[in-house]
N, C-alpha and C positions, 0 to 999 in steps of 0.2 A: 504494500500500500504506500501511496505517496501522500504525505501530509502537507497541506497548504493552508496556512493560517489555521482556522479551526475546522477546515474541511479535509476529508480523507476520501481517497478514491481507491476502491478495491479493483485493481486491474484485472485480476483473474475473473471476477464476477462480471465486470463490464465487458470483457472480451467474450465470455460465454453468452451474455445477453445479446451482443451485437451479432454473433454468429447465428443465433436462433432467429434473428429478424429476417423478414422478407426483404427483397431489394427495395420495394416501395417504403417499407418501414425504416430501413437503413438510411435512405435518402432523406426522408422526413426528419429523422433524428439528427442527421448531420446538418440539415438546414436550420433546425431549431437551435442547435448548439452554436452555429455560426451567427445567427441573429442575436444570441445572448452575448456574444463576444465582440462583434464588430458592428458599428464603429464606436460604440459607447465606452468600451473598456480600454481606454488608452492611458498609459502612464505619461509622465512629463516628457518623455523622449519620443513620443509619437508611436510607440509600439504597444500592441495589445498586452495586457497583463496576463500572467499565468494564473489560472483558476481551475477549479474542477471542471468547468464548462470547456475550457480549452483542451484539457486532457481528454474529455469525452469526445470532442471533435477530432482530435488527432487519432484516437483509437478507431473512430468511425471511418476516417479516411484510410487507415491501415487495413481495416476489414474490407473496404471497397477495393483497394488495390490488390488484396489477396484474392478476391473473387474475380477481378478483372485485370490480370497482369498484362502489361504492355508486351506486344509481340516482339 
């Protein structure tokens, strides 16, 4: 698990949840995480802050890439 502030992300459980999602559910999840992060969550340097939402988004992207590898 990765601890961020008071938030914790169980990567094993998140990955299992993402793998069980249909492609439509995975896309919707990724879009909702993206909307939670961008453009509102910027630090003073113009970069998105790291949060449990950004970890969820990165894991959703990794699952999508696993399902759809580039040829």
